C-alpha positions as CSV (number, residue, x, y, z in Angstrom):
1,M,21.1,-37.0,1.1
2,S,23.9,-34.5,1.9
3,A,24.5,-33.2,5.4
4,V,23.3,-29.8,4.2
5,G,20.1,-31.4,2.9
6,R,19.5,-33.2,6.2
7,V,20.0,-30.0,8.2
8,S,17.5,-28.2,5.9
9,C,14.9,-30.9,6.3
10,I,15.3,-31.0,10.1
11,S,15.0,-27.2,10.2
12,L,11.9,-27.2,8.0
13,A,10.3,-30.0,10.1
14,M,11.1,-28.1,13.3
15,G,9.7,-24.9,11.8
16,M,6.4,-26.6,10.9
17,V,6.1,-28.0,14.4
18,L,6.8,-24.7,16.1
19,Y,4.6,-22.8,13.7
20,G,1.7,-25.2,14.5
21,C,2.2,-24.6,18.2
22,A,2.2,-20.9,17.7
23,A,-0.9,-21.0,15.6
24,A,-2.7,-22.9,18.4
25,S,-2.0,-20.3,21.1
26,A,-4.9,-18.5,22.6
27,V,-5.0,-14.7,22.0
28,D,-7.5,-12.0,22.7
29,E,-8.4,-11.6,19.1
30,A,-6.8,-12.1,15.6
31,P,-3.3,-11.2,16.6
32,A,-1.3,-8.4,15.0
33,A,1.7,-10.6,14.6
34,P,3.2,-14.0,15.2
35,V,3.3,-15.0,18.9
36,R,6.5,-14.6,20.8
37,T,8.5,-17.8,21.4
38,D,11.6,-18.7,23.3
39,P,14.5,-17.8,21.0
40,K,16.3,-21.1,21.8
41,G,13.2,-23.0,20.6
42,L,13.4,-21.1,17.3
43,G,17.1,-22.0,16.8
44,F,18.8,-18.9,18.1
45,D,21.7,-18.4,20.4
46,E,19.9,-15.6,22.2
47,Q,23.1,-14.4,23.8
48,R,24.1,-13.0,20.4
49,F,21.2,-10.6,20.5
50,R,23.3,-8.4,22.8
51,Y,25.2,-7.4,19.7
52,I,22.0,-5.7,18.5
53,D,21.9,-3.7,21.8
54,E,25.5,-2.6,21.2
55,A,25.0,-1.7,17.6
56,V,21.9,0.4,18.3
57,A,23.5,2.1,21.3
58,A,26.5,3.2,19.3
59,D,24.3,4.8,16.6
60,L,22.0,6.4,19.1
61,A,25.0,8.0,20.8
62,A,26.2,9.2,17.4
63,K,22.7,10.7,16.8
64,K,22.1,8.8,13.6
65,L,18.5,8.2,14.7
66,P,16.3,9.1,17.7
67,G,15.1,5.6,18.3
68,C,14.0,2.4,16.6
69,V,12.1,-0.9,17.0
70,V,13.8,-4.2,16.0
71,L,12.0,-7.5,15.5
72,I,13.6,-10.8,14.6
73,G,11.2,-13.6,13.7
74,R,11.4,-17.2,12.5
75,F,9.0,-20.1,11.8
76,G,6.0,-17.8,12.2
77,S,7.0,-16.6,15.7
78,T,8.8,-13.6,17.1
79,A,12.1,-14.4,18.8
80,F,13.2,-10.8,19.6
81,L,11.2,-7.5,19.8
82,K,12.7,-4.4,21.4
83,A,12.3,-0.7,21.3
84,Y,15.3,1.6,21.7
85,G,15.7,5.3,22.3
86,D,12.9,7.8,21.6
87,R,10.2,8.0,19.1
88,A,10.1,11.8,19.4
89,V,12.7,14.3,20.5
90,E,10.8,17.4,19.4
91,P,8.7,19.2,20.4
92,A,8.8,17.0,23.5
93,R,10.7,13.8,24.2
94,E,8.8,10.5,24.1
95,P,10.2,7.1,24.6
96,M,10.0,4.6,21.7
97,T,7.6,1.7,22.2
98,T,7.3,-1.6,20.4
99,D,3.8,-0.7,19.2
100,T,4.9,2.6,17.6
101,L,3.3,3.2,14.2
102,F,5.9,4.0,11.5
103,D,5.7,5.6,8.1
104,L,7.1,2.7,6.0
105,A,8.0,4.9,3.0
106,S,9.1,2.6,0.1
107,I,8.3,-0.6,1.9
108,T,4.9,0.4,0.5
109,K,6.1,-0.8,-2.9
110,P,6.3,-4.6,-2.3
111,V,3.8,-5.0,0.6
112,A,1.0,-2.8,-0.9
113,T,1.5,-2.0,-4.6
114,A,3.3,-5.0,-6.0
115,S,1.1,-7.4,-3.9
116,S,-2.0,-5.7,-5.2
117,V,-0.8,-5.9,-8.8
118,M,-0.1,-9.6,-8.4
119,L,-3.5,-10.2,-6.9
120,L,-5.0,-8.7,-10.0
121,V,-2.7,-11.0,-12.1
122,E,-3.8,-14.1,-10.3
123,R,-7.4,-13.1,-10.8
124,G,-6.9,-12.7,-14.5
125,K,-7.4,-8.9,-14.6
126,L,-3.8,-8.2,-15.6
127,R,-0.9,-9.9,-17.2
128,L,2.7,-9.0,-16.5
129,Q,3.5,-8.6,-20.2
130,D,0.5,-6.2,-20.7
131,R,1.4,-2.8,-22.0
132,V,0.4,-0.3,-19.3
133,A,-1.2,1.9,-21.9
134,A,-3.7,-0.9,-22.6
135,H,-5.2,-0.1,-19.2
136,I,-4.2,3.6,-18.9
137,P,-4.4,4.9,-22.5
138,E,-3.1,8.4,-21.4
139,F,0.1,6.8,-20.2
140,G,1.1,5.7,-23.7
141,Q,2.1,9.1,-25.1
142,N,5.6,10.4,-25.7
143,G,7.4,7.1,-26.1
144,K,5.8,5.1,-23.3
145,S,3.4,2.9,-25.3
146,D,5.4,-0.3,-25.1
147,I,6.3,-0.1,-21.3
148,T,5.0,-3.2,-19.6
149,V,3.6,-3.9,-16.1
150,L,6.7,-6.2,-15.5
151,Q,9.1,-3.4,-16.4
152,L,7.4,-1.1,-13.9
153,L,7.6,-3.7,-11.2
154,T,11.3,-4.3,-11.8
155,H,12.3,-0.7,-12.3
156,Q,13.4,-1.1,-15.9
157,S,10.8,1.1,-17.6
158,G,13.2,3.9,-18.3
159,L,11.0,6.4,-16.4
160,I,12.6,9.2,-14.4
161,P,13.3,8.3,-10.7
162,D,11.3,11.3,-9.5
163,N,9.7,14.2,-11.4
164,P,9.6,17.6,-9.7
165,V,7.5,18.0,-6.6
166,E,6.0,21.1,-8.2
167,D,4.3,18.8,-10.6
168,Y,2.1,17.7,-7.8
169,N,1.1,21.1,-6.4
170,D,-2.2,21.4,-8.4
171,G,-4.0,18.3,-7.2
172,R,-4.1,14.6,-8.1
173,D,-5.6,14.9,-11.6
174,K,-3.1,17.5,-12.7
175,A,-0.3,15.5,-11.2
176,F,-1.2,12.4,-13.3
177,E,-1.6,14.5,-16.4
178,R,2.0,15.6,-15.9
179,I,3.2,12.0,-15.2
180,F,1.5,10.7,-18.3
181,A,3.2,13.4,-20.4
182,L,6.7,12.4,-19.3
183,K,9.2,11.0,-21.7
184,P,11.3,8.0,-20.8
185,L,15.0,8.7,-20.0
186,E,16.0,5.3,-21.3
187,A,14.6,2.8,-23.7
188,P,12.3,0.4,-21.8
189,G,14.3,-2.7,-20.6
190,A,17.7,-1.1,-21.3
191,K,18.6,0.0,-17.8
192,F,17.8,-0.6,-14.1
193,M,16.7,2.8,-12.8
194,Y,14.8,2.8,-9.5
195,S,11.7,4.9,-10.1
196,D,9.1,6.2,-7.7
197,V,7.2,7.5,-10.7
198,G,6.9,3.9,-12.0
199,F,5.2,2.8,-8.8
200,I,3.0,5.8,-8.7
201,V,1.8,4.6,-12.1
202,L,1.3,1.1,-10.7
203,G,-0.8,2.5,-8.0
204,E,-3.0,4.2,-10.5
205,L,-3.1,0.9,-12.5
206,V,-4.5,-0.9,-9.5
207,Q,-7.3,1.7,-9.2
208,R,-8.1,1.7,-12.9
209,V,-8.3,-2.1,-13.1
210,S,-10.0,-2.9,-9.7
211,G,-12.2,0.2,-9.3
212,Q,-10.7,0.8,-5.8
213,N,-7.9,3.0,-4.7
214,L,-4.9,1.4,-3.1
215,A,-6.1,2.2,0.4
216,D,-9.3,0.4,0.0
217,F,-8.0,-2.4,-2.2
218,T,-5.1,-3.3,0.2
219,R,-7.3,-3.0,3.3
220,E,-9.9,-5.3,1.9
221,N,-7.7,-7.9,0.1
222,L,-4.4,-7.9,2.0
223,Y,-4.6,-6.6,5.6
224,A,-8.1,-7.3,6.8
225,P,-7.8,-11.0,5.9
226,L,-4.7,-11.1,8.1
227,G,-6.5,-9.5,11.0
228,L,-4.3,-6.4,10.9
229,K,-5.7,-3.4,12.7
230,R,-3.0,-0.8,12.4
231,T,-1.6,-1.3,8.9
232,G,-2.8,0.9,6.0
233,Y,-2.8,4.3,4.4
234,L,-4.2,7.4,6.2
235,P,-4.1,6.3,9.8
236,A,-7.1,7.3,11.9
237,T,-6.6,10.1,14.4
238,E,-6.3,7.8,17.4
239,L,-3.5,5.8,15.6
240,Q,-1.7,9.0,14.7
241,Q,-1.0,9.6,18.4
242,T,1.1,6.5,18.5
243,A,3.1,7.3,15.3
244,A,6.7,8.2,15.2
245,P,7.0,11.8,14.0
246,T,9.2,12.6,11.0
247,E,9.9,16.2,10.0
248,Q,7.9,19.5,9.9
249,R,5.8,20.6,7.0
250,D,4.3,24.1,7.1
251,G,5.4,24.5,10.7
252,K,3.6,21.3,11.9
253,W,5.2,18.0,12.8
254,L,4.3,15.1,10.5
255,R,2.8,12.4,12.8
256,G,0.8,9.7,11.1
257,V,0.9,11.9,8.0
258,V,3.1,10.6,5.1
259,H,6.6,12.1,4.9
260,D,7.0,11.7,1.1
261,P,6.0,15.0,-0.5
262,R,4.6,13.5,-3.7
263,A,2.5,10.9,-1.8
264,Y,1.3,13.8,0.4
265,H,0.2,15.8,-2.5
266,L,-1.6,12.7,-3.9
267,G,-3.8,12.7,-0.8
268,G,-1.6,10.3,1.2
269,V,-2.4,7.3,-1.0
270,A,0.2,6.4,-3.6
271,G,2.0,3.4,-5.1
272,H,5.5,4.3,-4.0
273,A,4.9,5.5,-0.4
274,G,2.2,6.2,2.2
275,L,1.7,2.9,4.1
276,F,2.0,2.8,7.9
277,S,2.4,-0.2,10.1
278,T,4.0,-1.5,13.3
279,A,6.8,-4.0,13.7
280,E,4.5,-6.7,14.8
281,E,2.0,-6.2,12.0
282,L,4.7,-6.0,9.4
283,A,6.0,-9.3,10.8
284,K,2.5,-10.8,10.1
285,I,2.8,-9.7,6.5
286,A,6.3,-11.1,6.3
287,S,5.2,-14.4,7.8
288,M,2.5,-14.6,5.1
289,F,5.1,-14.3,2.4
290,L,7.3,-16.9,4.1
291,H,4.4,-19.3,4.2
292,R,3.8,-18.9,0.5
293,G,0.8,-16.6,0.7
294,Q,-0.9,-18.2,3.7
295,N,-1.0,-17.5,7.4
296,N,-2.6,-19.3,10.3
297,Y,-3.9,-17.7,13.5
298,Q,-6.5,-18.4,16.1
299,V,-9.2,-16.2,17.5
300,L,-10.1,-16.7,21.2
301,G,-12.8,-19.4,21.5
302,Q,-12.6,-20.4,17.8
303,A,-10.8,-23.1,15.9
304,P,-7.5,-22.1,14.2
305,T,-8.2,-20.3,11.0
306,S,-6.2,-20.7,7.8
307,V,-6.0,-17.5,5.7
308,R,-4.7,-17.5,2.2
309,V,-4.0,-14.0,0.9
310,L,-1.8,-14.7,-2.1
311,H,-1.6,-17.9,-4.1
312,W,1.7,-19.8,-3.6
313,A,2.6,-19.4,-7.2
314,T,2.1,-15.6,-6.9
315,V,4.6,-15.4,-4.0
316,A,7.0,-17.6,-5.9
317,K,6.8,-15.3,-8.9
318,M,7.3,-12.2,-6.8
319,I,10.4,-13.4,-5.1
320,A,12.1,-15.1,-8.0
321,P,15.4,-13.3,-8.9
322,V,15.4,-11.2,-12.0
323,T,18.8,-10.2,-13.2
324,L,18.7,-6.7,-14.6
325,P,21.2,-4.6,-16.6
326,G,24.2,-3.7,-14.5
327,G,24.0,-6.9,-12.5
328,N,21.2,-5.7,-10.2
329,V,18.9,-8.5,-9.0
330,R,15.3,-7.7,-8.1
331,G,12.1,-9.5,-7.6
332,L,8.6,-8.1,-8.5
333,G,8.5,-5.1,-6.1
334,W,11.1,-6.7,-3.9
335,D,14.8,-6.0,-3.7
336,I,17.2,-9.0,-3.7
337,L,20.7,-7.7,-4.4
338,S,21.0,-4.4,-6.0
339,S,22.6,-1.0,-5.6
340,Y,19.8,-0.3,-3.1
341,S,20.6,-3.2,-0.8
342,G,22.7,-1.3,1.7
343,N,20.4,-2.4,4.5
344,R,20.7,-6.1,3.6
345,G,22.4,-8.3,6.2
346,D,25.7,-9.7,4.9
347,L,24.9,-13.2,6.2
348,L,21.5,-13.5,4.7
349,S,21.2,-16.2,2.1
350,P,21.2,-15.5,-1.7
351,A,17.4,-16.2,-1.6
352,A,16.7,-13.4,0.8
353,Y,14.4,-10.5,-0.4
354,G,13.4,-7.3,1.2
355,H,13.1,-3.5,0.9
356,G,14.0,-0.3,2.6
357,G,12.3,3.0,3.1
358,F,13.6,6.6,3.1
359,T,12.2,7.3,6.6
360,G,14.6,4.7,8.1
361,T,12.8,1.4,7.7
362,S,13.8,-2.0,6.3
363,L,12.3,-5.5,6.0
364,W,14.2,-8.6,5.0
365,I,12.9,-12.1,4.6
366,D,15.1,-15.1,4.1
367,P,13.2,-18.2,2.9
368,Q,16.3,-20.4,3.2
369,T,16.5,-19.9,6.9
370,H,12.9,-18.9,7.5
371,L,14.2,-15.6,9.1
372,I,12.5,-12.2,9.3
373,V,14.5,-9.1,10.1
374,I,12.5,-5.9,10.7
375,F,14.2,-2.5,11.5
376,L,11.9,0.5,11.9
377,S,13.1,4.0,12.7
378,N,12.2,7.6,12.0
379,R,15.8,8.5,11.2
380,V,14.5,11.7,9.5
381,H,13.3,13.1,12.9
382,P,13.8,15.9,13.7
383,D,16.0,17.4,10.9
384,G,16.3,14.8,8.1
385,K,19.9,14.1,8.9
386,G,19.8,10.6,10.3
387,N,21.5,7.6,8.6
388,V,20.5,4.0,9.4
389,N,21.2,1.8,6.4
390,H,24.4,0.4,7.8
391,L,22.8,-0.2,11.2
392,A,19.9,-2.1,9.6
393,G,22.4,-4.3,7.6
394,R,24.4,-5.0,10.7
395,I,21.3,-6.1,12.6
396,G,20.4,-8.4,9.7
397,A,23.9,-10.0,9.9
398,I,23.6,-10.4,13.7
399,A,20.2,-12.1,13.4
400,A,21.5,-14.5,10.8
401,G,24.7,-15.1,12.8
402,A,22.7,-16.0,15.9
403,L,21.1,-19.0,14.2
404,V,22.4,-22.4,15.5
405,Y,20.2,-24.6,13.2
């Protein structure tokens, strides 16, 4: 066996031991995230985490964001979790906290919509090569009859990135009438074109096939099995108070209300945006993906519970690289290396997959090093002018560079 192979085996074995220890820890209830562990025990040179402090401080001083939460995880445990700056600067200043609820924006695509579609695939309700029009007949008009589920998941359907916001002003039913009447801009399969519209259609596909909207389907099939309490669409009033505000709409600050205008007009539940979560709960979802669809945790007074959310083959299919026209590489719902990967850490392995969100969020998962990098901000607060993609990418590189085994 090569030296690289021996190191990989040692790392994997260490990870399983550490993960087992983490799973056996007593907690008050099904935890919202992997337990925190000494960074050294997870293979990090924790002194290098100071570079995260420096990078964030520089961008806070440049007013590129009001604040953020950074989480670095490995082997099912959290090595680094820290809040920076403020979660609100208007109408009054509030400090950022690690349990702040964030509008995840387009991270909704992989961790809600694509995961739901793939659950339906593994249950035999859908196939990736199915024509979408076979399940939503109205969608097939105006040159869209041959668009497949796979093409929507990989952004090669030819659909417009975003149709006009005005198309959504007359309610959900009318909005979908207008979406179904759209003509493709490109022939299906001919071009990579990132499309919110395509994922809006996928959200509707989940509802047509399952009989549940995305809010109910994801809560029942993805988040409740993981013991998550604060992840989902349409946060309850008490959770909204802990949310990071974004911008104003109609003179009111959006707090626990989706920022994306199309998702807002669709009632807050859509396939491209609308999901809310915290750093720790998002880490629990990421850990599930790292453990091939399964997570382990313990409820106080009970034996450790093994929870399988997705089949291992489903996860493998979702994160397998698909090379698209123009050299872009995507997974099913996930980004891998594309023109949208500006928030990807330079030192992550070629196997890493993740996604970003317009509001200032990013999640990257590296199965080669078992690393999770989460950066959550409300960079659009208060005036929509923040910019955090480069910061998120730098933090990803720092996290990977801090690994010593």
